[in-house]
N, C-alpha and C positions, 0 to 999 in steps of 0.2 A: 211464524209470520206468513201472511198471504196478502195478495192484492185482489180486490174484487171491483168490478165496474158497478157504479151506482147510477143508474139512469134516473134523472130527475131527483137528485139527492134531497133529503129532508133539510129543513132549516137548521136542525141540530148539527148535521154533518157539515153543512156549509159554514156555520158559525165556528165549528172546531178549527177549520182552516183559517178563517179570518182572525179568530182569537190568537192562534199561534203566530200568525204573521204580525199582528198588532203588538204582541208581547216582544217579539224579536225587534221590531222597529223601535219600541220604547227603550229597549236595552241599548240602542244605538243613538239615542237622543231625539228621536222623532216622536211626535204625538200620534195617537191612534187615528185611523180614518174616521171621519164624521160623515155619515150618509145623509142624503136629502132627497126629497121628491116634491115636485109641484104638479098638481093636476088641474086640468081644464074641465070644468063642469058646464053643462047646459042648464037652461032654466028649470028643467025637471030633475036636477041634481044627478044626472047621468054623466059618467066620465067619458070625455070625448078626446082627451089627449093628456100628455104628461111628459115630464122629464125627470130623470133619475141619475144620480151621480154621487160623488164624494169629494171631500177635501183630502187629496192624496199627496201627503208630504208637502203641503204648501202650494199645490196646484189644484185647480178645480177640474176634476175628471168627469166628463159626461159619459155615462154608460149608454143611456137610451133617451131618445126623444121621439115622440109619436103624436101625430094629430090625425084624427079621422079624415079619410080622403075627401069627404064632402065639405070639410071645413078648411081645407088647405087653400092658400092664396089669399087669406083674409087677415094675416098678421099674427095668428095664434102661435105659430112656431117661433116667430121672432120674439113674441111676448114671453113665452116660456124660457127661451134662451136668456133674455134680459133679466128675468126673475132669478135664474140660476146664477148669472154673472153678478148680480147685486148681492145675492147670498154669499157667493165666493169672496167678494170684497169684504164682507163683514167677518169672514173667517181668515182674513189676511192672505188669501190666495193671490199669487202674483200673475198667474196666467191660467188659461183654460186649454185643455186638450180634449179632443174627441176624434172619432173615426167614422167614416161612412164608406160604403161600397161605391164603386164608380157608376153604378146604375141607379144610385139613390139620390142624395141631396147635395151633391158637390156645389152646384151653382147657388143654392140656398145659403150654404155656409160662407161662400165667398161674398155674397151680398150682405151678410151679417158681419163682415169685417174680419173673418178668419183667413189665415194664410195656410197654404199647403207646406208642411214640413217635409214629407216624403210620400211616395206612392209605392205600395208593395204589390207587385204583379205575381201572377201564377195561379190565380183562382180559376175555377171552372168557368166556362163560357167566356173566356178572355176578360174576366172581371179583375179589378184591382181594389185594394183597400187604400183609402186616402187618409192620411194622418194630418189633422188640422191643429192649429194653435192660434190663440188670440191673447195678447198681453192685456192684463187688467191694470197694470201700472207700468211706467217707463222702466225697462229692465236695467237701465243705468243707475236707478235709485236703490236697487237691491244691494244690501250689505251682505257680503259673504259671511256665513256662520260656520264656526268650527264644530265638528262633531266629536271632538276630543272629550 
């Protein structure tokens, strides 16, 4: 046995990890992750933004959101988030989680109704990672489920 660094690993290698994690999750009563992406196209069918994430054990986890800098401030980021949240609701997700760096989009997420769960400090240039959450349904409505 040996360990080797794989820079920019192939999808086959990435899927090996995801498949293993998904199998373990199913063995404990969880469904597999369901991945999604929405893309923002201009009139010439060129991608100008997008959002990617997954249904992560009943939460909507946002991995990435990006809008071309020339198009920011026109509601496209908010529209992408809303599409993702709507999709999450159809997947029975109860809340959304995402992260951003302190120098990125903190105020944007606050304006979109997200709350800060915690901030992790210690990154270079005095940056921090901010963990956000937004409930999709009233958390008191959630019925605890047994994993037995």
